[in-house]
C-alpha positions in Angstrom: -89.1 5.6 14.3 -88.4 7.7 17.4 -85.0 9.4 17.7 -83.9 7.4 20.7 -84.7 4.1 19.0 -83.0 5.3 15.9 -79.8 6.2 17.8 -79.6 2.8 19.3 -80.2 1.2 15.9 -77.5 3.3 14.3 -75.0 2.4 17.1 -75.4 -1.3 16.5 -75.3 -1.3 12.8 -72.6 1.2 12.2 -69.9 0.1 14.6 -70.3 -3.5 13.8 -69.8 -5.1 10.4 -71.6 -8.0 8.8 -69.7 -10.4 6.6 -67.1 -8.2 4.8 -67.5 -7.8 1.1 -64.5 -6.6 -1.0 -65.4 -3.7 -3.2 -66.0 -4.9 -6.8 -63.1 -4.2 -9.1 -63.6 -2.7 -12.5 -63.8 -5.4 -15.1 -62.0 -5.4 -18.5 -59.1 -3.4 -19.7 -57.8 -0.3 -18.0 -54.7 1.9 -18.4 -51.8 1.1 -16.1 -48.3 2.3 -15.5 -45.9 -0.2 -13.9 -42.3 0.0 -12.9 -40.3 -3.0 -11.6 -37.5 -5.5 -12.3 -37.5 -7.9 -15.2 -37.8 -11.5 -14.0 -37.7 -13.2 -17.4 -37.4 -11.8 -20.9 -38.4 -13.3 -24.3 -39.0 -12.0 -27.8 -42.8 -11.5 -27.2 -43.1 -10.9 -23.5 -41.5 -9.8 -20.2 -42.3 -10.9 -16.7 -42.0 -8.0 -14.3 -41.9 -8.0 -10.5 -43.6 -4.6 -9.8 -42.3 -2.3 -7.1 -44.6 -2.8 -4.1 -46.6 -5.6 -5.8 -47.2 -9.1 -4.6 -47.7 -10.7 -8.0 -45.6 -10.6 -11.1 -47.1 -9.0 -14.3 -46.7 -10.2 -17.8 -46.0 -7.5 -20.4 -47.0 -8.4 -24.0 -44.7 -7.2 -26.7 -45.3 -6.7 -30.4 -43.4 -5.8 -33.5 -44.4 -2.2 -32.9 -43.0 -2.1 -29.3 -40.4 0.6 -28.9 -37.5 0.1 -26.4 -35.5 3.0 -24.8 -32.6 3.0 -22.4 -32.9 5.6 -19.7 -29.8 6.3 -17.7 -29.1 8.8 -14.9 -27.1 11.9 -16.1 -26.2 15.4 -14.8 -26.7 18.9 -16.0 -23.0 18.9 -17.0 -24.0 16.4 -19.7 -26.4 18.9 -21.3 -24.9 20.7 -24.4 -26.1 23.6 -26.5 -27.9 22.1 -29.5 -29.1 19.0 -27.7 -32.6 17.8 -28.1 -34.3 17.7 -24.7 -37.6 17.4 -23.0 -38.1 19.5 -19.9 -40.8 19.5 -17.3 -41.1 22.1 -14.6 -43.2 24.5 -12.7 -46.5 25.1 -14.7 -47.3 28.6 -13.6 -44.2 30.5 -12.4 -44.5 34.1 -11.1 -44.7 36.8 -13.8 -41.3 37.5 -15.5 -39.6 34.6 -13.6 -38.1 31.5 -14.9 -39.8 28.2 -14.2 -38.0 25.7 -11.9 -37.0 22.6 -14.0 -37.9 19.3 -12.3 -36.6 16.9 -15.0 -34.5 17.1 -18.1 -34.5 14.3 -20.6 -31.5 14.4 -23.0 -32.2 12.7 -26.3 -35.1 12.3 -28.7 -37.0 9.6 -26.9 -40.7 9.6 -26.4 -42.4 11.1 -23.4 -42.1 9.2 -20.2 -45.0 7.3 -18.7 -47.3 9.3 -16.4 -48.5 8.5 -12.9 -48.0 5.3 -11.0 -50.2 2.3 -10.4 -50.3 0.2 -7.3 -47.5 2.0 -5.6 -45.1 1.5 -8.5 -42.6 4.2 -9.3 -43.7 5.2 -12.8 -42.4 8.5 -14.0 -44.0 11.9 -14.7 -44.4 12.9 -18.3 -41.8 15.1 -20.0 -42.6 18.2 -22.0 -42.4 18.8 -25.7 -39.2 18.2 -27.7 -37.0 21.3 -27.6 -33.5 22.4 -28.6 -31.0 23.8 -26.0 -30.3 27.4 -26.8 -28.1 28.3 -23.8 -26.9 26.8 -20.5 -26.6 29.9 -18.3 -29.4 30.8 -18.2 -30.8 27.4 -19.2 -33.0 28.3 -22.2 -34.6 25.9 -24.7 -36.5 26.6 -27.9 -39.7 24.7 -28.5 -40.8 24.6 -32.2 -43.9 26.7 -32.6 -43.8 28.0 -29.0 -40.6 30.0 -28.8 -38.0 30.1 -26.0 -38.5 29.0 -22.4 -36.1 29.6 -19.6 -35.7 27.4 -16.5 -33.7 27.5 -13.3 -31.7 24.4 -12.3 -31.6 23.3 -8.7 -30.2 20.4 -6.6 -33.5 18.4 -7.1 -33.5 18.8 -10.9 -33.3 15.3 -12.4 -31.4 14.7 -15.6 -31.6 11.5 -17.7 -30.2 10.4 -21.0 -32.5 8.4 -23.4 -31.3 6.2 -26.3 -32.9 3.6 -28.5 -32.3 -0.1 -27.9 -33.8 -3.4 -29.0 -35.7 -6.2 -27.3 -32.5 -8.3 -27.1 -31.0 -5.6 -24.9 -33.5 -6.2 -22.1 -32.2 -8.7 -19.5 -33.5 -10.2 -16.2 -32.7 -7.8 -13.3 -33.1 -4.7 -15.4 -35.4 -1.9 -14.1 -38.2 -1.3 -16.6 -41.2 1.0 -16.8 -44.2 0.3 -19.1 -47.6 2.0 -19.7 -50.4 0.3 -21.5 -53.7 -1.5 -21.3 -54.0 -3.9 -18.4 -56.4 -6.9 -18.1 -55.7 -9.0 -15.0 -52.0 -9.6 -14.6 -51.2 -8.9 -18.3 -50.2 -5.5 -19.8 -50.0 -4.7 -23.5 -47.6 -1.9 -24.3 -46.0 -0.1 -27.2 -43.1 1.4 -25.3 -40.7 -0.1 -22.8 -38.2 2.1 -20.9 -35.2 0.3 -19.5 -32.6 1.3 -16.9 -32.2 2.9 -13.5 -33.4 6.2 -14.9 -37.0 5.0 -14.9 -37.1 4.7 -11.1 -38.3 7.6 -9.0 -39.8 5.8 -6.1 -39.3 2.5 -4.2 -41.2 0.7 -1.4 -39.9 -2.0 0.9 -38.5 -2.9 4.3 -35.4 -1.4 5.8 -32.6 -4.0 6.0 -30.0 -1.9 7.8 -29.3 1.7 8.7 -26.3 4.0 8.9 -25.9 7.8 9.3 -28.0 9.5 6.6 -28.6 6.3 4.7 -30.1 2.8 4.8 -30.4 -0.4 2.8 -33.8 -1.1 1.4 -35.1 -4.5 0.4 -37.7 -4.3 -2.3 -39.7 -7.5 -2.5 -37.4 -10.4 -3.4 -34.8 -8.1 -5.0 -31.3 -7.4 -3.8 -30.9 -4.6 -1.3 -30.8 -1.0 -2.7 -28.7 1.6 -0.9 -30.7 4.7 -0.1 -29.0 8.0 0.7 -30.9 11.0 2.1 -30.3 14.2 0.2 -29.8 17.5 2.0 -33.1 18.8 3.1 -34.8 15.4 2.6 -38.4 15.3 4.0 -39.2 12.4 6.4 -42.9 11.8 7.3 -44.7 9.1 9.1 -48.1 8.2 7.7 -50.9 7.2 10.0 -54.4 6.0 9.0 -57.0 8.7 9.8 -60.5 9.7 8.8 -62.3 12.7 7.5 -63.9 13.2 10.9 -60.4 13.9 12.3 -59.9 17.0 10.0 -60.1 20.4 11.7 -61.0 23.8 10.3 -57.9 25.6 9.1 -55.8 22.5 8.5 -53.7 22.3 5.3 -54.6 19.3 3.1 -53.3 17.8 -0.1 -56.1 16.0 -2.0 -55.5 13.5 -4.7 -58.5 13.4 -7.0 -59.9 10.4 -8.8 -58.3 9.7 -12.1 -61.7 10.0 -13.7 -64.9 11.7 -12.7 -65.4 14.9 -10.8 -62.8 17.0 -9.1 -60.3 17.6 -11.8 -60.5 21.3 -11.8 -62.7 24.4 -12.0 -65.1 25.0 -9.2 -66.9 21.6 -9.1 -67.0 19.3 -6.1 -63.9 17.3 -5.5 -64.0 13.5 -5.5 -61.0 12.4 -3.5 -59.1 9.2 -3.8 -56.7 10.3 -1.0 -56.4 13.1 1.5 -53.2 14.0 3.3 -53.4 16.2 6.4 -51.0 17.3 9.1 -47.4 18.0 8.1 -48.2 18.5 4.4 -44.9 19.7 2.7 -44.9 23.2 1.3 -46.5 23.3 -2.0 -48.0 19.8 -1.4 -44.9 18.0 -2.8 -45.5 16.5 -6.2 -44.4 13.1 -4.9 -47.5 12.8 -2.7 -49.4 12.3 -6.0 -47.6 8.9 -6.4 -47.8 7.8 -2.8 -50.1 4.8 -2.2 -50.3 4.1 -5.9 -51.5 7.5 -7.2 -52.4 6.6 -10.7 -53.9 9.5 -12.6 -55.9 12.3 -10.9 -54.2 15.5 -9.8 -53.1 17.1 -6.5 -55.2 19.9 -5.1 -53.8 21.9 -2.1 -56.1 23.8 0.2 -57.2 24.4 3.7 -60.3 23.0 5.5 -62.9 25.7 5.8 -65.7 23.5 7.0 -65.9 19.9 8.3 -69.6 19.0 7.7 -69.9 18.8 4.8 -66.1 18.7 4.2 -65.2 21.9 2.3 -61.8 23.2 1.4 -60.6 26.6 0.3 -58.3 26.5 -2.7 -56.4 29.1 -4.6 -56.2 29.6 -8.4 -54.0 32.5 -9.2 -55.3 35.4 -7.2 -58.7 33.9 -6.7 -59.9 31.7 -3.8 -62.8 29.2 -4.1 -64.5 26.9 -1.7 -65.2 23.4 -2.9 -66.9 20.5 -1.2 -65.0 17.2 -1.0 -66.6 13.8 -1.1 -64.6 10.6 -0.6 -64.4 7.9 -3.3 -65.5 4.5 -2.1 -61.9 3.3 -1.5 -60.5 6.7 -0.5 -57.9 7.0 2.3 -57.2 9.7 4.7 -53.6 9.9 5.9 -52.3 12.1 8.7 -48.7 13.0 8.3 -46.4 13.5 11.3 -42.7 14.2 11.4 -40.2 11.3 11.3 -36.5 11.4 11.9 -33.7 9.4 10.3 -32.3 8.3 13.7 -35.6 6.6 14.5 -35.5 4.4 11.3 -35.1 0.8 12.3 -34.5 -2.5 10.4 -37.8 -4.2 9.4 -39.7 -0.9 9.1 -41.7 -0.3 5.9 -40.9 2.8 4.0 -41.5 4.4 0.6 -38.8 6.7 -0.8 -39.1 9.3 -3.5 -36.3 10.7 -5.6 -34.0 9.4 -8.3 -31.5 6.6 -9.0 -27.9 7.7 -9.4 -25.5 6.2 -11.9 -23.9 3.9 -9.3 -27.2 2.4 -8.3 -27.7 4.4 -5.1 -31.2 5.8 -4.7 -31.1 9.5 -3.7 -34.1 10.2 -1.6 -35.6 13.6 -1.2 -38.6 12.3 0.6 -39.3 9.3 2.8 -42.8 8.1 3.9 -42.5 5.8 7.0 -45.1 3.2 7.6 -47.4 1.3 5.3 -51.1 1.8 4.8 -53.1 -1.1 3.2 -56.8 -1.5 2.4 -59.2 -3.9 0.8 -58.5 -7.6 1.4 -54.8 -7.3 2.2 -53.7 -9.7 4.9 -53.0 -6.9 7.3 -56.7 -5.9 7.3 -57.8 -9.3 8.6 -57.4 -8.6 12.4 -59.4 -5.4 12.6 -62.0 -6.9 10.3 -62.3 -9.9 12.5 -62.5 -7.7 15.6 -65.5 -5.8 14.2 -67.1 -9.1 13.1 -66.8 -10.4 16.6 -68.8 -7.4 17.9 -71.4 -8.0 15.2 -71.9 -11.6 16.2 -72.2 -10.7 19.9 -74.8 -8.0 19.3 -76.7 -10.3 17.0 -76.8 -12.8 19.8 -77.8 -10.0 22.3 -74.6 -10.8 24.2 -73.9 -7.2 25.4 -70.9 -8.0 27.6 -69.1 -9.7 24.8 -69.9 -6.9 22.4 -68.6 -4.3 24.8 -65.3 -6.2 25.0 -64.6 -4.9 21.5 -64.7 -1.3 22.7 -62.1 0.8 24.5 -63.3 1.9 28.0 -63.4 5.5 26.7 -64.9 4.8 23.3 -66.9 7.6 21.8 -69.8 7.0 19.4 -71.1 10.1 17.5 -74.5 9.8 15.7 -75.6 12.3 13.0 -79.3 12.1 12.2 -81.7 14.7 10.9 -79.2 17.5 11.1 -78.5 16.7 14.8 -75.5 15.2 16.5 -75.7 12.9 19.6 -72.7 11.6 21.6 -72.5 8.3 23.4 -69.4 8.8 25.5 -67.9 5.7 27.1 -69.1 2.1 27.6 -71.9 3.1 30.1 -73.6 5.3 27.5 -73.2 2.6 24.8 -74.5 -0.1 27.2 -77.6 2.1 28.1 -78.5 2.7 24.5 -78.1 -1.0 23.6 -80.0 -2.3 26.6 -83.0 -0.2 26.0 -83.4 -1.1 22.3 -81.6 -4.5 22.0 -84.5 -6.1 20.0 -84.6 -3.3 17.4 -80.8 -3.3 17.1 -80.6 -7.1 16.5 -83.2 -6.9 13.7 -81.0 -4.5 11.7 -78.5 -7.2 11.1 -80.6 -8.6 8.3 -79.1 -5.8 6.3 -75.8 -6.9 4.7 -73.3 -4.0 4.8 -70.5 -3.3 2.4 -67.3 -3.1 4.4 -63.9 -1.5 3.7 -60.9 -1.6 6.0 -57.8 0.6 5.9 -54.9 0.1 8.4 -51.4 1.1 9.1 -50.9 -1.8 11.4 -51.6 0.1 14.7 -54.8 1.9 13.8 -57.6 0.9 11.4 -60.6 2.6 9.8 -63.6 0.3 9.2 -66.2 1.9 6.9 -69.7 0.3 6.5 -72.6 1.1 4.3 -75.9 -0.8 4.8 -79.5 -0.4 3.7 -82.3 -1.6 6.0 -85.5 -3.2 4.8 -87.3 0.1 4.7 -84.6 1.7 2.5 -82.8 3.7 5.2 -79.1 4.1 4.4 -76.7 3.8 7.2 -73.1 5.0 6.8 -70.4 4.5 9.5 -66.8 5.1 10.0 -65.2 3.4 13.0 -61.6 3.9 14.3 -59.9 0.9 15.9 -56.5 0.9 17.6 -54.3 -2.0 18.6 -54.3 -1.7 22.5 -52.1 -4.2 24.3 -52.1 -6.4 21.2 -55.9 -6.4 20.8 -58.0 -4.3 18.4 -60.5 -2.0 20.1 -63.1 0.5 18.8 -62.1 3.9 20.1 -64.5 6.1 18.1 -67.3 5.6 15.7 -69.2 8.1 13.6 -72.6 7.1 12.1 -74.8 9.0 9.7 -78.3 8.2 8.5 -79.0 9.3 4.9 
């Protein structure tokens, strides 16, 4: 196939989607961590309304299930001789104390790790230890010796005690980790109380200076107070093609597969770029349902293929990054408390105080959804309308789906070609309309990610001769209508 004809074919197939197919979900059981409020409670099960979830989840209990009460506390509650679990900075500078992020008072089990589906599950606590001194804060871990930590304003302290199933009531906050199949989770530990909550997602009900009321699902409003130095960021849907050399990125790896460490390639489930907080901010790992995986901080050294420079101790390495099938790229921009308005969707990260007020050290403004969520329907339909018009060789109708200044970038055989504006797109289509139309016999897989104002539509299709076409199109809502403003297509 000649290059010119191939360019026209790529243009049509990649910016237009055939019937959308939702990515297949993994079948069978999988590990899940869920935090939410109890709807109903019985001797053998709990019904939970997850934070950020649309459907309730049933938690199966057994005679072996352990129940713990987790209540907010303060460092003043810590006493010499107490049994504690402490988590903190993994690799502090030589001869310096690690910064403590959480202290658990009591001999409870380790907290659940990660978060699933946007729920605020908690990071794991360290090994049991005995408090040796308070100033400096030093603990003794059996078999490992003494460890010293610094205590700061963001250090979270909770107290854990044993309870029974009868103590769990509707309206309680709970956190569970176990095996999940469908909407049912089997667990051996249930943690109860406001101390299990470290993130919330919902819509702002009202605002005041330095605070706002947040409605989480159908629950009552929760008061959110911004702590001193709280970080406020707005999340905007973006794409890997928007990344620039030298930009700082925080990459969340897949929970399984490549990318966990070492010098191998990174398989990313999410990439954050732009106003990435110093150190990457551990809470980014739980944004957008960060279950499993780990956060890797680096800077972009090359965009094609995407390569980042990371640091491990004194050593720097370059690692290529590939996006997982449902990966998201989020560009972070500054947000301000005085701009927050009722009805706006936010996610907050921090801790719950004893009086039920959520103390937020970070706020992510906006909501990014993907898959078959209702918010993805309009951009999906807009792309489908373009597909139908091109299939019918109705060029005028197809071009109605493009912004006047739309840019189409085609990567083929190591070369890049730009079709800048509708006239260039029209010319390519007009010359090879027959060839373009034939390509619609290939059924693409389609994924859509949107923040409500912008959307990324990714398509992957294979033609009859085995040619694989991969595209990423950016749409924006312009005067209430979704338009393609940029599309990048690659032949593989």
